[in-house]
Every structure is written in structure tokens, then in C-alpha cells.
N, C-alpha and C positions, 0 to 999 in steps of 0.2 A: 471569597476568592483570594487565593494566595498567589502573588506574583511569582514568575519563574525564578527571580533572583532572591526570593524569600523575604523581601521587604514588605512593609505595610502597603496595601493597596488602599487608595483613598475611598474606593467603593465600600471597603470594610467599615468605614466610618459613617455611612449613610444608611438610614432605614428605608423602607419601601416607599415612603412619602418624599424621599429626598432630603429629609432633615438630618442634622448631625446627631448620630447616636454612636458613641465610641464603643468598641469591643470591651467587655468587662475587664477590669484590671489594667487598662491603658494608663500608663504614667510615663513621665520623662525617663524613669529608670528602665521600665520595660521596653521602651522604644530604643534606648541605648543598647540594651542587652540583645535586642533583635539585630541591630546593626553590627554588633560585635560578632554574632554568629554568621552573618551573611556577607558583610563587606568589611571584615575586621582589618584588612590590610590597607583600606582606603583612608585617606586623610579625613579627619573629623574637624579639626580646628588648626588654623595656621595663624601665628602671631608674628607680626612684623616689628622687630625690635630696632629702634633707631638711636638707642642710647650710646652705642659705640661707633656708629657709622651713619653718615648722611644718607647713604643709599639703603640702609636697613639690612637686617639679618633675619631670615625666615626661620621660625622654630615651629615644628609641626608635631601633632599628636594624631596617630591613627586611632580608629575606634578600638582596636585591641589594646593599644597602649593606654588609652583613656580608661578602659575597663580595669586594667591592672592598678592604675593610680586611684581610681574610685574605691576599689576594694580595700586598698591599703589605708587610705585616709578614713573611710567609713568604719573600718575595723578599729582604728585607733579612737575614733569618736565614741564608738560603742562602749569603750571602757570608762567613759566619763559622762555620758548623757543617757537619759532614758527617753523613751518614745514621747514625742510632742514637745520636748524641751527645745529651746532656741539655740541655734549655732549661728553667730554673726560672722560674716566675711569682711574683714578689714584688710584688704590686700590691694596692691597696685594692679592696674590693668595687665592682663596676661593669662597664660594658660593655667597657671596655678589658681587664679581666681575661678576659672571654669571648673577645675577639679574640686575646689572647695565647695562651690555651690551645689554641684551634683552629689558630692560625697555626703553632705549634710542630709540631703533628701534620702539617699540610699541607706543611711544609718537609721532612718526612722525619725529623725529630728525635723524641726522646722527651720529651713534656711532663711537667713536674713541678709540679703545682699546690701552691704553698705560700702564704706570706702575707708582708706587709710587716713589717719589724722593729718598726714602731710598735705592733704588737699587744701589749698589756701581758701580762707573765708567760709569754711563749712563746719568749723568746730562746734558751734552751737547746735546746728542741725544734727550732727553726729551724736552729741551728748544727749539730746532729747530722745533720739531713736534708741540709743542704748539703755537709757533709764526706762524707756517704755517697754521694750521687749525682754529686758533682763536675761541676756544670754548666759547659758552655763559655760559655753566654750566660745572663744573667739579664734577664728582661723586667719592666719596672716602668712607672711613670708619672712625668711631670715633677714632679708635686707631692711625691713621696716619694723621688725619685732620690737626693738628697743623703743622706737617712737610710739608704738601701740601700747606697750607696757607702761610707759611714762604717762600716756593719756589716761589710762585706766587706773593709775595709781591713786590710792586714797578712797576708792569706792567701797561702800560697806560690804558688798558682796562681789568682790572682784572676780570676773570669770577667768577660767584657765585659758592661757594663750598657747596655741600650738602653731608651729611653722609648717605649712603644707609641704614645702620643698625639702624638709628635713625628715619626713616620714618615709622609711624605706619601703620598697615594693613588697618585701617579704612580710610585712605587717598584714598584708591582705589575707594570709592564711588563717587568720583568726576571725575573719568576718562571719557573722551569723545572719542568715537571710531574714529579711523583714518583709512581711506581707503588707503592702501599701493599699489602703482603702481609698476608693475614688473620691469620697467626700471628706477625707482628711485634709488638713492644711499642708500644702507643699512648701509654701514660703510666704513671708510677709513682704509686701511691696510698699515701701514708704513713699508717701506722696511728696511732691516737690517742696511743699511748704510755702508756695508763692503767696497765698492769701490767708494762711493760718499755720500754726506749728505742724510739722509733718506727722502724719498718722500712718499706722501700719495696716494695709489692707490684707485680709486673710484670703489668699488665693489657694483654692483646692486643686488636687490632682485633676479632677474632672474639668475645672475651669481652664487650666493650662492646656489640656489636650484639645478641648473644644475650640479655644481661641486660636491655637496654632492651625487647626484644621480650617477654621474660618478664614484665616489669613491666606493659607495656601490656595483655597478655592477662590477667594475674591481676587487674588492677584495672579491666579493661574500659575502656581509654582509646582505643577504636577510632574515636572521633569527632573530626574536626579542630576541632570547636568546644570541645574540652576543652583547657584552658589550665593552665599552672603558675603558682604564686605562692609565693615563698620569700624568707625573710631568712637562711637558713642560709649559713654561710661557704662560698665556692666551693672552698676547699681540702679541705673535708669530703666524703666519698664521697656522702652523702645530698644535700648541696648541689649537688654536681657532676651528680648524676642529674637535677636539675631544669632544667639547661641541655641535658641530653642527649636526653631523650625528645621534645622538640619537633622535633628533627632527623628523627625517624622519619616523622612524618606532617604536617609543615609547620605545626604550631600555633605558639604562642608562650608565653613565660614572663615574668611580671612579678616583678622582684627588688627588694630593698632591702637595706640593710646590717644586720648583727646589732645594731649600736649604735642604729640607728633604731627597731628593734623593742623593745629593752630600755628605751629612754627613753619610748616611747609604744606599748605593745602594741596600742592601738586602730588604729594604722596598718596592722597586719597584717589586722585584721578588716575595715577599710575596703577594703583591696586585694582581699581574698577576696570581699567583697560586690560590688565592681565587676566582678570576674571572673565571678561568678554571673549578672550581667546579660548577659554575652556567651555563656554556655554553662556547661558543667560546669567546675569549677576544682579542681585538686588541689594540696595542700600537704603538707608533711611536717615533723615536729619531734619532739624527745624529750619525755619526761614533764614536765620542769620548765616548758617553754614553754606547755603547755596549762594547768598549774596556775597559772602566773604570769598568763596572760591571763585566766583565770577570776576571778582576784583583782583585777587591775589594768586589764583591757582591755575591760570591759563598757561600751558607750556609755551615757552618762547619759540621753539622750533616745531613742536608737535610731533616729532618723529616717533612713529610706532604707536601713537595713541589712537585707540578706536573704541568708541562708546556705543557701538551699534547694537549691542544686546543688553544695554543697561536698563534697569527699572529703578526709578528714583521716587521713593516714598517721601512726602513732605508733610509734616504734621507737628503735633505736640503743642500747637497754638493755632489761632485762626490763620489760615494759609494766606500768604501774600502773593498776589499775581505778579507783582514786580519782581519778587525773588525768582519766580519761575521764568519769567520772560528774560531777565538778565542772564540767568544761567543758560537758557536755551540759546540766546544770541551768542554767548561766549563759546559754547561747545558744539553748536550745530556743525561747524567745520570739521569736527572730529567724529562725525557720524551719529551724534545723539538723535534718536528718533523723536518725532513730534509727539509720540504716545508714551514717551519714557516716564514723564512725571505722573505720579499718582497722588493727588491731594487726598489726605486721609484724616480721619478723626478717631481718637482713642484716648482713654483715661485709665489710670491704675485700677479704679474700682471695677472695671470691666476686664481685668487682666491686662489688656492694652487695646487691642484692635476692635473698632466698631464699624467703620464705614470707609469706603473709598470708591473712586470712579472705576468703570469697567476696564479690563485689560487692554482692549483695543481703542479706548476713548482718549481724546486729548483734553487737557484741562479747560474748563469753561468757567465763565463768570456771569454774575447777575449784576446789572447796574440798577441800583435802587434809589428812589427818592429819599434823601436823608431825613427830611422833615417827617415823612410818613413813617419811616423806619423808627424814628425816635418816639413815635406814638404806637409802636407795636405792629405796624403793617409793612409787609414786604411788597412794595409796589414798583414794578419795573419802570424805568425811564430811559430816555436817550443818554448814551454815554457822554455826550458833550454838555449835558445839563449842569449848570453850576451846583456845587455842593453835592455831587452824586456820590453815593456810597457803593463801593465795589466789594463784592463777596464772591469767593471761590467756592464752587460746588464740591462737596465731599462725596457725591454720588449716592450709592445705595448702601443700606445696612448689610452687614454680613449675614450669611445664611444662618437660619435658626435663631435670629436675634430680632426682637421687636422693639420699635422705637416710636414714641408718640410725643407730640408737642403739647405741653400742658400749661394752663394758666398759672403764672408764677405766684399768684396770691390765692390760688385755689387748687382744685384737683381735677378739673374737667379738661378733656382734650380739646384743643383748638383746631380750627380748620386750616387747610393749606393757605399759605400767605400771611399767617399771623405768627408773630414772634412770641415764644414762650420757653419754658424750661424743657430740656430734653429728658424724657424718662425712658428707661430701658428694662427689658425683661429677656432673660436667656440664660443658658447654662454656663456661659463664660463670665457671668457676674460673680464677684468675690462674695465671700460668706459674711463679711462685715468688717468693722474696725477692731483691731486687737485691743482688748481691755476697755472698750468704750460702748457698753450696751445701749446707752441712751442715744448716742450718735448713730449707732448701727440701726436702731429701731426707726429713727427719723429718715435716714438716708436710704437704707437697703430694703425697708419694708413699707414703702408708701403704697397707698391703695388708690387706684384710678377711679374717678367719679364718672360723670357722663362721658360717653365716647361719641365721636362723630359718625354719622351714617356711612360716610365714605372715608373713614379715617385710616389710620396706620396700625391699629392694634392687631389686625389680622386674626391669626389663630392663637393669639396670646391667651393665657389664663387670666381673664378679666378680674377674677376674684383673687388672683395671686399677688405676690409681691412685685413691686417695681422699684428700680433704682433711680433716685433723684440725682442726676449727674451734677447739678449746679452750673451747667452750661446752658446758655440761651441759643436758640436756633429756630429755624423754620423749614418747612417743606415748600418747594416751588417746582412745578412740573415733575413731581415724583422724585426729586432729588433733595438731599439734606444739605443745609447750609448752617454753619456755626458762626454766631455773631460775637460771642465772648462769654466771659464768666459772669454769672448772676451777681456774685459778690463785687465785681469790678465796675458794673454799670452804675451810672450816676444819674439820679433824677433831678432835673432842673425844670421848673415850671411845668410839671406833668410830662416831660419828654425824657427819654432815656438816651444817654450818651455813653459810648464805649471808648476806652483809652486808645485803641488802635486807630479809630477814626480821627480822634483829636491829634494823634501823632502824625498821621498821614497828611492832615490839613496843614499842620505846622511845617512839615518837611517840604510841602509844595508851596508854602507861603512866600519863600524868598530864596534866591540862590546862595545866600550866606549859610543856609542850614544844610548840614550834612545828612544825607539819607541814611537811616539806620542808627542815627545818633540822637534820636528824640525820645523822650519818655514823658508820659503824662501821669500825674499822681495827685491825690488829694492831700490837703493839709488838715489834720484833725482840729476841730473846733472852729474852722473858718466858715465864713458866710458865703455860700455858693449860689446866692439868689441870682447873680448875673454872670457868673463864670463857673463852669463845671469842674475845672481842675487847673493845676498849675503845670503847664508844659515847660520842659527844660530841654534846650537844644544846644548841641555843640557846634560852633561855627565851622564852616568849611575853610581849610587853609587855602589861601590865595595870595598872589603877589599884589593884585589890585583889588581892594575890598569893594564889593558891590554896595550899592546904596541900601541902607537899612530902613529907609523911611516907610517903605510899603509893608514891611514885615508885621509891625504891631497891628496895622489895620486889617491885614489878611487874617491874623490870628483871632482878632475880635469877631470876624465874620465867618467863622468856621461852619456855621450852619446849625 
């Protein structure tokens, strides 16, 4: 069924059983071209530039203007790359970044969203990614081209550097159409590198389309008056999704730089409020952003701020209920609905989105016995119990995605209430790790052993491949909870401990500890027979320093 406005109808993406089955040839580029034909004069992306003004300057691209720029840059790329070669985007946050990403795909290349070398503290990660993907061309902007060329100088096979904003629109006349195949790689999504060097996940055109559809269905983004608002870096999978979902239904996203947000988090709130004036507005961020904004981003007068139609995705790490509650308390006076927050779970290996709570649900938590949890059992207990472990529900898995909890030292599915590794199967799963066949075989081609009689495999292909996420979690009352990374958890006397639990205990141990300024880490070669990790806490600034006598005792008794 074709909508009266010519845009993609979500029903076109579902088969007779209600599972996601995209129309043949559905890619980001085909979706953009549909929008150009039907809503070409509508805004596709808006960037709020705060470099010259504290109030910011809005720069916009309509779908038609985007199409012109994509043809120009893609045609230029086609003179230098062949199908399947990599094109890395090393550009600042902005509309040119979006143009560069989509143009690489349109040209038939594999896009590699990265970042400009000017980003502090990330040079090693950038170097690893570039050596791994070996791009033929690097797309950047005129403003940072010299920095990019200096960073690339001396490499044995230095890629060609092109400035996106210096390519004229007329170059698009030379574009040659490329037929994109669903199972070809659209882009490489590099992992954060938190527990190991970053690796590139091969994301296919099919995986992108399926995952965007899953996100839209799970969060109920079926209205074209729903818009995105984000300051997340575009090289991050969550940030990339915020420029992806408008392609599906012809809406738009408003973006700003991470630096603009950090300097004045009120800018994010103002942009969200402006979006609410147009319709529903969706945003996404990790715990720290909501904590930070609750502390630093509350408008002093609040004039004109209305968050009544905001949807707040929180994820990219185990969700903190304190982050949610603090933000809700700060912004409830500005109309923030109790159902605004959507605790979610996602990873790069699954394109991004995996699970979240229902559109009309409020965030909920499970209070668990920490001693039992350390032994692999999720046993509910009273919230006032000493050493209780608090976990936020991530709700249900996305449509057409199967997830099971598996024994971390085996391959058998575990029953509800048991903690194990989360395994996934679905068409949103990436194809593998770029250039790492052994890791790909181990992570993306796992085989499930015995399944539970009332388990969660459902209609999954039991003989098929499963993705080992490396994340630990459990099911309780039909909902998924994520406890942390398998690589992060520490075994002490047969019990498992997670850094976030240790950090939460230390933060609550004494008033001298600043919430959000605690980190737990291991020291290589140390003997952890009596202590699982070394917590480091930054003291809270205060005129009168509280007594520190109770803090060490509390830290020793973390449970």
C-alpha cells in the first residue's frame, strides 16, 4: 500500500505474519530518493551552529538540496574509488558530515564514519581504525583539511583527501547510478574500544533498514511529525541512527555538536522544546548527559520551555535509574511526561537498537539481592534491603529479533531469572568484523545448544547463527535486564561483581564522594582475593569537609 503522500508506509515493511520484511532494494539511498520525489521541499536536516553566536545559527538542508549534494560528492568519489572500497569521513559535526556519509554509500563504496583528528584524546583510536579499514578516499571539510592531511602524512598508502564543501553542485552531472544490493556492506561501524581496540562491524543495507524499522515500531515513531534532536557524535552508532530514521518517513532531525552541548546543556533543552512545538521529538543520550543536564541545564526562568512531546532514549551502557529520576525531577515542571524516558539496549554488532520499554510505559526497576546476583541468580528483594542491586528494565526485544540468555561458559539457554550472556538472532545483525574472520566466526556464528522449554528462542532458526553480544543480562517477568559487559565482570570467591555496582556503592558510602565521579577498575597482576577492584572517587567540593571515617568501612562492605 502506497501512502497518499507517496512516502513509505510501515505496513510495506511487514509480511503476513507481522515480521519485518523490507521491500526489495530498500536502502538508505532509495529512501532518500523517495523523500526527494515526494517531500523534496521539506527540511531533512537542520544543524545548529554555535561557533559564532551563543544563541546559535540554524543551517538547513531540504531533501532536494541533500539530493543535489549527494550526487555531486558521489560523482566525485566515483572518479577515485571502485565498488566496495572504503571512504572514511573525518569531518567535524555538521551537514557536510551527513552529506559525506550518504555520498559514500550512493557511490557504491563502503562508508566509514570516523572523526577529525582535532578531537582530543582519540588519536590512537582514529589511527587504529584507519589502518584497519585502509580507505581509498578520506572526506573532510576545508576547515580541517590541513589537520587531516598532517595526520595522514607518512602513511605508506596515503588516501586521497577531498573537502566535501569544495565540491560544486555541478559535479553531480557526472554521477553514474549504482545498484545497491541488500546484503552488500553499507558502512563500517567501529566499536567504542572500551574493552579492546576498536573493530569495524560490517553493517549491510538490509541490517540498516531492518534496524531503523525496528526502532520506529518499538518507539512508535509512525508519524511524520516526529522529529529527531541530537548532539551525539555522528561517528557513534546512536548518533548515526538519529540521521537514519528520518529517511524512512520523510521527517527531519535537528543536530548540534557535542561541544555545544557540553558548554551549555540548555541548548539541548531549547532544541527539544522547539521540536515539541512542531510535534513529537525524539532524542537519545547516555546516563551522564541526563545527569549533567539535570545539574547544569535547567533554565533559570523556563520561559517558553515545553517538553510535553519529548521521547528520551537512554542507553549505550547499563541504564541508571538515578539519572532518569534526577532528570525527571528537574524537568517535570516543564511538562516532561512520566512516560518520556525509554531505557534501551543496543550495540554496534546489531547495527544499534535491540530493546526498549513500550511507548506508553514508565521506566521500572528490579531490586535484586546482590549476593544472589553475584552467584548468577536474579532474586527480587525489598528495596530497603542492605546491599540491594538496582537494575532498570530494557523492556522487550525489537520486532523480528530473537534474544536468549546463555550460560557464559557453555552454549545452553538459561531459564528466566538466571544471569548469562545475551545472544541475538535477526536481520539487523551485522555481517561480521572487518578483516577479522576468526573473531567473526566466534562472535557472529555461535550455535545455540539446549533451549529452555519455555525459553525465548521463539521462531528463531535454532540451527542458525547467533550473535554473542558479550553483554550479561537476564529475563524477569518477560522483560530484559542488562547487568554489564562479560569482559568487565570480576570473579571473587566464585561471585561476580560489576563495576557499576561497585561505583554505586562507593558513591553512596560517604557524602564526601561526588555522584558521577567514581570509577572502578582492575590493576593488572594484582591479587584480588579480598577486593575485586580499585575504586577511585573524586571528593565533593564543600566548605566544611564531612567526616571520612565511615567511608573506608562502607567501601569494604560493598556486598
